C-alpha positions as CSV (number, residue, x, y, z in Angstrom):
1,M,-2.5,14.3,-112.5
2,A,-3.2,13.7,-108.8
3,L,-4.7,10.2,-109.3
4,D,-3.1,7.5,-111.5
5,G,-0.5,10.0,-112.6
6,D,1.9,7.2,-113.6
7,R,-0.6,6.1,-116.2
8,V,-0.7,9.5,-118.0
9,R,1.1,9.5,-121.3
10,K,1.7,12.4,-123.7
11,R,1.1,11.5,-127.3
12,D,1.7,13.5,-130.5
13,T,-1.7,15.1,-130.6
14,D,-3.2,14.6,-127.1
15,V,-2.7,13.1,-123.7
16,A,-3.7,9.5,-122.8
17,R,-5.0,9.2,-119.3
18,P,-7.4,6.9,-117.3
19,R,-11.0,7.9,-118.0
20,K,-12.4,6.0,-115.0
21,W,-12.1,9.1,-112.7
22,D,-14.4,11.1,-115.1
23,A,-17.0,8.4,-114.8
24,Y,-16.6,8.3,-111.0
25,E,-17.1,12.0,-110.8
26,K,-20.2,11.9,-113.0
27,G,-21.7,8.9,-111.1
28,T,-21.9,6.7,-114.1
29,R,-19.5,4.2,-112.7
30,V,-18.7,3.0,-109.2
31,P,-15.2,2.2,-108.1
32,N,-14.3,-1.4,-107.1
33,D,-13.2,-1.5,-103.5
34,R,-11.1,-4.6,-103.7
35,P,-7.7,-4.7,-101.9
36,G,-4.7,-4.0,-104.0
37,P,-2.4,-1.2,-105.1
38,R,-4.9,0.1,-107.7
39,N,-7.8,0.4,-105.3
40,A,-9.4,3.6,-106.4
41,V,-11.0,4.3,-103.0
42,E,-7.6,4.1,-101.3
43,Q,-6.0,6.2,-104.0
44,A,-8.6,8.9,-103.5
45,Q,-8.3,8.6,-99.7
46,A,-4.5,9.3,-99.9
47,R,-5.1,12.4,-102.0
48,F,-8.3,13.6,-100.4
49,P,-8.5,12.4,-96.7
50,G,-12.0,11.3,-95.7
51,T,-13.0,10.0,-99.1
52,S,-13.1,6.4,-98.0
53,R,-15.4,7.1,-95.0
54,W,-17.9,8.6,-97.4
55,F,-17.7,5.8,-99.9
56,R,-17.9,3.1,-97.3
57,S,-20.6,4.8,-95.3
58,P,-23.4,2.5,-94.1
59,L,-25.8,5.1,-95.5
60,W,-25.6,3.5,-99.0
61,R,-26.6,0.0,-97.7
62,Y,-29.8,1.4,-96.3
63,L,-30.6,3.6,-99.3
64,K,-30.0,0.5,-101.6
65,K,-32.7,-1.2,-99.5
66,E,-30.5,-3.9,-98.1
67,P,-32.4,-5.7,-95.3
68,L,-30.9,-4.7,-91.9
69,D,-32.1,-5.8,-88.5
70,A,-31.9,-3.8,-85.3
71,M,-28.4,-5.2,-84.4
72,Q,-27.1,-4.3,-87.8
73,F,-28.4,-0.8,-87.5
74,E,-26.7,-0.4,-84.2
75,E,-23.4,-1.8,-85.5
76,A,-23.6,0.7,-88.4
77,L,-24.2,3.6,-86.0
78,R,-21.1,2.6,-84.1
79,T,-18.9,3.1,-87.2
80,L,-19.7,6.8,-87.5
81,E,-17.3,9.6,-86.5
82,P,-16.6,10.1,-82.8
83,P,-18.6,13.3,-82.3
84,V,-21.7,11.4,-83.5
85,T,-21.1,8.2,-81.6
86,A,-20.5,10.2,-78.4
87,L,-24.0,11.5,-78.7
88,L,-25.6,8.2,-79.5
89,F,-23.7,5.8,-77.1
90,E,-22.6,5.8,-73.5
91,A,-19.0,6.5,-72.9
92,E,-18.1,3.1,-71.4
93,P,-19.6,-0.4,-71.3
94,R,-21.6,-1.2,-68.2
95,E,-20.4,-4.0,-65.9
96,H,-20.3,-7.4,-67.6
97,E,-21.1,-5.8,-71.0
98,Q,-18.7,-5.6,-73.9
99,V,-19.8,-2.4,-75.7
100,P,-21.4,0.8,-74.6
101,R,-25.2,1.0,-74.7
102,Q,-27.2,3.4,-76.9
103,R,-28.2,6.6,-75.1
104,P,-31.9,7.6,-75.2
105,F,-32.5,9.4,-78.5
106,D,-34.2,12.5,-77.1
107,D,-34.8,16.1,-78.0
108,E,-31.3,17.1,-76.8
109,S,-29.7,14.4,-78.9
110,S,-31.6,15.7,-81.9
111,R,-30.6,19.2,-81.2
112,Q,-26.9,18.3,-81.0
113,L,-26.9,16.3,-84.2
114,I,-28.4,19.2,-86.0
115,A,-25.8,21.5,-84.5
116,L,-23.0,19.1,-85.7
117,G,-24.3,19.5,-89.3
118,S,-21.9,16.8,-90.6
119,F,-22.3,14.1,-93.2
120,D,-22.2,11.5,-90.4
121,A,-24.8,13.3,-88.5
122,L,-27.0,13.0,-91.5
123,V,-26.2,9.3,-91.8
124,A,-27.1,8.9,-88.1
125,A,-30.5,10.5,-88.7
126,V,-31.2,8.3,-91.7
127,L,-30.1,5.1,-89.9
128,M,-32.3,6.0,-87.0
129,A,-35.2,6.4,-89.4
130,G,-34.4,3.0,-90.7
131,L,-34.2,1.5,-87.2
132,S,-37.6,3.0,-86.4
133,E,-39.1,0.8,-89.2
134,V,-37.5,-2.4,-87.7
135,I,-38.6,-1.7,-84.1
136,A,-41.9,0.0,-85.1
137,S,-41.3,3.2,-83.2
138,P,-43.2,6.3,-84.4
139,D,-41.5,8.5,-81.8
140,L,-38.0,7.5,-83.1
141,R,-39.2,8.1,-86.7
142,E,-40.4,11.6,-85.9
143,R,-37.2,12.6,-84.0
144,A,-34.9,11.1,-86.7
145,L,-36.7,12.9,-89.6
146,H,-36.7,16.1,-87.5
147,V,-32.9,15.9,-87.5
148,Y,-32.8,15.1,-91.2
149,V,-35.0,18.1,-92.1
150,G,-33.2,20.4,-89.6
151,I,-29.7,19.5,-90.8
152,Q,-30.3,20.1,-94.5
153,A,-29.5,23.9,-94.5
154,K,-25.9,23.3,-93.2
155,L,-25.4,20.4,-95.6
156,R,-26.4,22.4,-98.6
157,E,-23.5,24.7,-97.8
158,T,-21.0,21.9,-97.5
159,P,-18.6,22.2,-100.4
160,L,-18.2,18.4,-100.9
161,L,-22.0,18.0,-101.2
162,E,-22.6,21.0,-103.4
163,G,-22.9,19.0,-106.6
164,I,-24.7,16.0,-105.2
165,Y,-27.0,17.0,-102.4
166,P,-30.1,17.4,-104.7
167,E,-29.9,13.8,-105.8
168,L,-28.9,12.6,-102.3
169,F,-31.7,14.4,-100.6
170,S,-34.2,13.2,-103.2
171,L,-33.2,9.6,-102.6
172,I,-33.4,10.0,-98.8
173,D,-36.8,11.6,-99.2
174,S,-38.2,8.7,-101.1
175,R,-36.7,6.2,-98.7
176,C,-37.5,8.0,-95.4
177,K,-41.2,8.8,-95.7
178,H,-43.0,10.6,-92.8
179,W,-45.6,8.6,-91.0
180,I,-49.0,10.3,-90.6
181,Y,-51.6,8.5,-88.5
182,L,-55.2,9.1,-89.6
183,A,-56.3,6.8,-86.8
184,P,-54.6,4.4,-84.4
185,N,-54.9,1.7,-87.0
186,Q,-54.4,3.8,-90.2
187,R,-51.0,5.1,-91.3
188,M,-50.2,7.2,-94.4
189,D,-46.7,7.4,-95.7
190,V,-45.9,10.9,-96.9
191,V,-42.9,12.3,-98.8
192,I,-41.8,15.8,-97.8
193,F,-39.4,16.9,-100.5
194,W,-36.2,18.7,-99.7
195,Q,-37.1,21.5,-102.1
196,G,-39.9,22.5,-99.8
197,V,-37.6,22.5,-96.8
198,E,-35.2,24.7,-98.7
199,A,-38.0,27.2,-99.6
200,E,-39.1,27.4,-95.9
201,D,-35.4,28.0,-94.9
202,G,-35.3,30.9,-97.4
203,Q,-38.5,32.4,-96.0
204,R,-37.1,32.3,-92.5
205,I,-34.0,34.1,-93.6
206,F,-35.6,36.7,-95.9
207,G,-39.2,36.8,-94.7
208,D,-42.4,36.8,-96.8
209,V,-43.5,40.3,-97.5
210,G,-47.3,40.7,-97.9
211,E,-49.1,43.4,-99.9
212,D,-49.2,45.5,-96.7
213,G,-45.4,45.5,-96.5
214,I,-45.4,43.4,-93.3
215,D,-43.0,40.4,-93.0
216,Y,-44.9,37.2,-92.1
């Protein structure tokens, strides 16, 4: 057994082994992340590199609706993998400043995040959507959710997300609603479900064939 192998014992009729990993896999139990030799997160990290980054991702704090201010969102963005932070932040601090500033989050930033297609690129898009709520920026909201929608096709093909992306995307959909303005003083929050995005992706790949045999 790759995890907690020293606790596996063969008995006369069966094998005794820790059942906690079954619960972790099914999502019915969350590992404790306390320091110590039996830290399940660190055990998984040693066997499957990258596990701890996913478990400790700032994404979960936002999805659990923990209150975050603009500074906390920025600090969370700084913890993401280098290819993502290189897109979001300047390379060096400016004179008399301790940390690099955020780059403008423009169309090119959005395009490059979608091209990365990584889990942390997804996290960046979701955190940017959260930041848009704090600073009341419809433009940032639109760009962030554009990345989230655009990155889904690649993430659905990621082996590590294969079994969990439906629930993950559904949770993000409910948390990151699209803002539709009926008037300057009237906003409607709209959920665009990932299943609709998946269907549109399929139509772009295979085409919709009408009765006249023409692809639309």
